[in-house]
C-alpha positions, -999 to +999 in steps of 0.1 A: +122+044-193+113+026-161+132-005-173+163+015-180+162+030-146+156-004-129+185-019-149+209+009-139+198+006-103+203-031-102+237-028-119+248-001-095+239-022-064+261-052-075+292-032-064+279-023-029+252-025-003+217-015-011+204+015+008+168+018+021+160+045-004+175+025-034+155-006-022+123+015-021+128+030-056+134-005-070+102-017-053+082+011-068+093-001-103+088-037-094+055-041-076+022-044-094+004-025-067+020+008-078+012+000-115-024-008-105-027+025-087-014+044-117-039+027-139-066+036-114-058+073-120-061+069-157-094+050-153-108+079-132-097+104-159-116+085-185-147+084-162-145+122-160-145+124-198-175+101-199-193+124-174-186+154-195-202+136-225-236+138-207-234+176-211-225+176-248-248+172-277-254+138-294-259+134-332-275+102-345-289+091-378-324+077-378-349+060-401-386+053-396-412+033-415-449+035-406-480+017-419-513+034-412-548+019-412-566+037-439-593+061-425-629+058-435-631+095-446-615+104-479-594+135-482-561+148-495-536+122-505-510+134-480-534+127-451-544+092-463-509+079-472-508+045-455-471+039-459-448+066-446-411+067-440-384+093-430-346+093-430-325+120-414-301+132-387-311+141-352-292+163-327-300+162-290-287+189-267-293+183-230-304+215-212-315+202-178-305+167-167-308+158-130-275+147-115-252+156-145-232+183-127-231+161-096-217+132-117-191+155-131-181+167-097-180+131-086-156+122-114-133+151-104-135+140-068-127+104-078-096+115-097-083+132-066-092+101-046-073+079-070-042+101-066-045+100-028-048+062-030-018+060-053+002+080-027-011+058+001+000+027-019+034+043-022+035+048+016+023+012+023+049-002+000+076+019+017+066+005+051+068-031+037+103-023+023+113-008+057+104-041+074+119-063+047+151-043+047+158-042+084+146-078+090+171-088+064+198-068+082+187-085+115+190-120+102+222-113+083+238-100+116+223-129+136+237-155+113+271-139+117+268-139+155+257-176+155+286-184+131+309-167+157+292-186+184+298-218+165+334-210+161+339-203+198+321-236+206+343-255+182+374-240+197+361-250+231+357-286+221+392-288+207+406-272+238+388-296+261+396-326+239+433-317+241+431-312+279+413-346+283+440-364+265+466-353+291+442-358+320+437-321+328+400-322+320+372-347+327+355-367+299+322-352+311+335-317+304+343-328+268+308-341+264+294-308+277+314-289+251+304-312+223+267-309+232+271-272+232+287-273+197+259-294+182+232-272+197+248-241+182+253-260+149+215-266+148+209-229+155+232-219+127+214-242+102+181-227+113+195-193+109+205-201+073+169-212+066+155-180+080+180-160+060+168-175+027+132-167+037+140-130+044+161-128+013+132-140-008+109-115+008+133-087+000+137-099-036+100-102-040+094-066-031+124-049-048+132-073-076+168-070-065+191-098-055+196-096-018+226-075-009+247-073+023+230-046+043+256-020+052+265-011+088+239+010+104+245+046+115+240+059+150+204+056+162+187+089+153+167+111+177+131+121+173+125+155+158+099+171+181+073+159+206+044+135+200+021+164+193+045+175+165+042+141+149+005+139+153+001+173+136+018+158+105-010+132+101-031+158+083-011+153+051-009+115+052-023+102+019-045+074+033-062+098+057-067+122+028-082+094+008-106+084+036-118+120+038-121+122+000-143+091+001-167+111+022-168+138-004-174+113-032-202+097-012-219+130-008-219+135-045-235+101-049-263+113-026-269+143-050-269+120-080-295+097-064-317+126-055-316+139-091-338+110-101-367+133-089-357+161-112-372+168-147-351+165-179-352+191-207-336+186-241-334+205-273-341+181-302-334+190-338-340+168-369-328+172-404-346+151-429-329+136-459-360+119-472-395+122-459-431+113-469-465+125-458-479+160-454-445+173-442-425+159-471-413+193-482-401+203-447-364+196-443-360+203-406-377+208-372-365+219-337-384+213-305-381+210-267-386+177-250-396+178-213-397+147-192-411+150-156-409+119-134-441+112-114-437+077-102-408+052-105-418+025-082-399+039-052-366+032-069-353+068-065-362+070-028-345+036-023-314+047-042-312+080-022-315+061+012-288+037+000-265+066-010-271+083+024-262+050+042-230+047+021-221+082+030-225+075+067-204+044+063-176+065+046-178+090+075-175+063+101-146+047+082-128+080+079-132+087+116-120+052+125-090+055+101-079+088+117-083+074+153-063+043+143-036+063+127-033+085+159-032+054+181-005+037+159+016+068+157+014+073+195+025+037+201+053+039+176+066+071+192+064+055+227+080+022+214+109+041+199+116+059+231+115+027+251+137+009+226+163+036+228+162+034+266+164-004+265+193-002+241+215+015+267+209-012+292+215-039+266+248-023+256+259-024+293+249-060+295+268-069+264+300-052+277+298-070+310+289-104+296+318-103+272+341-093+300+328-121+321+333-147+293+369-136+288+377-137+325+362-171+330+380-184+300+413-172+315+404-185+350+397-219+336+433-222+326+442-219+362+415-243+375+396-215+392+363-222+374+347-252+357+341-257+321+304-253+327+310-218+340+329-210+308+301-224+286+274-205+306+292-172+303+298-178+266+260-184+262+252-153+281+277-132+261+265-144+226+228-141+236+234-105+247+254-099+215+225-112+194+199-093+214+219-060+212+224-062+174+187-071+169+175-043+191+199-019+174+184-027+139+149-026+154+156+009+167+164+020+131+133+001+118+110+017+144+123+052+136+118+048+099+083+034+106+077+064+128+086+087+100+065+067+075+035+069+100+035+107+093+035+102+056+073+108+050+089+090+022+127+087+017 
């Protein structure tokens, strides 16, 4: 079923650009981390069934053979039989077993933990896809801008070369323009190398051939205050998993302490063949009580170890929550700053483009030098690249801000 969905998704994307949601859905089907997390849930389910088995009766076949040293006193033959054997079936039903219920509770807690971990894996994968998706958009746009830059530089060389032939421009101006062209050509080739790298990363995550990322919509606005976003952290799966780890560790403490408790079982035997004085008796039932007195300190050591593990889990959970709150606060602040910076960058882009066009026109009348034109071209293209990069980063930061609260597409 997953293969058919993946095939349909891959086929549908060949006709158009991949959206972030489509890329994430493809990554969920492609990445081994999700499949491992799903197997983890199945593994914990089996562990629960195994824990249940400790509460249920066991039935075993048994056979015994005994040789007895003949006693000095003579008596009935049944008491002096030196070779005895028995064959039968034994049923053992646990009544009191220390730690059995704690083990069952631990298995149930571990199932919930595995589900939280699977959701956390989903969220982590989504964040990886967000970064891969928008970084691919950034490099795609940047390569286009450098290509445009290269085209402008080439046009500049041809114009100066033509002017040099008729004596309207100096040879030095042509050399300046040619140097500019080769510098931009090197940048373009480096951009193509970077493009391949980001395409490979996108393909590794999603299993899809890199698509042309579509034009980005307007930069969205945050929905609520920082406190509103922080309140959503309660349902983030990795934080729930950290808290669930504490519950599981607490069950481990109870299991370790249970080593001090007695065990009581009902044992019933049915004999198929039996010798000795009880040869005519077909069955027996009894209680078996086992009370631990001394176990070399192993139970105390296991209990202290479990308590230490629980404390580590508590500290880890507390640190995870504090880290999440810090990261979310920084993401919220960064997004606000990026949006504010984007306004200034847009104004710089408009003015730098205008300056380039004016200098290019003034050069025709000898009012500015070729170096002035090249400098304004550099400033314009650099501002164009910075603006487009910042625009995509604003979208990436917003999506990461949403993901930081546990929101999936």
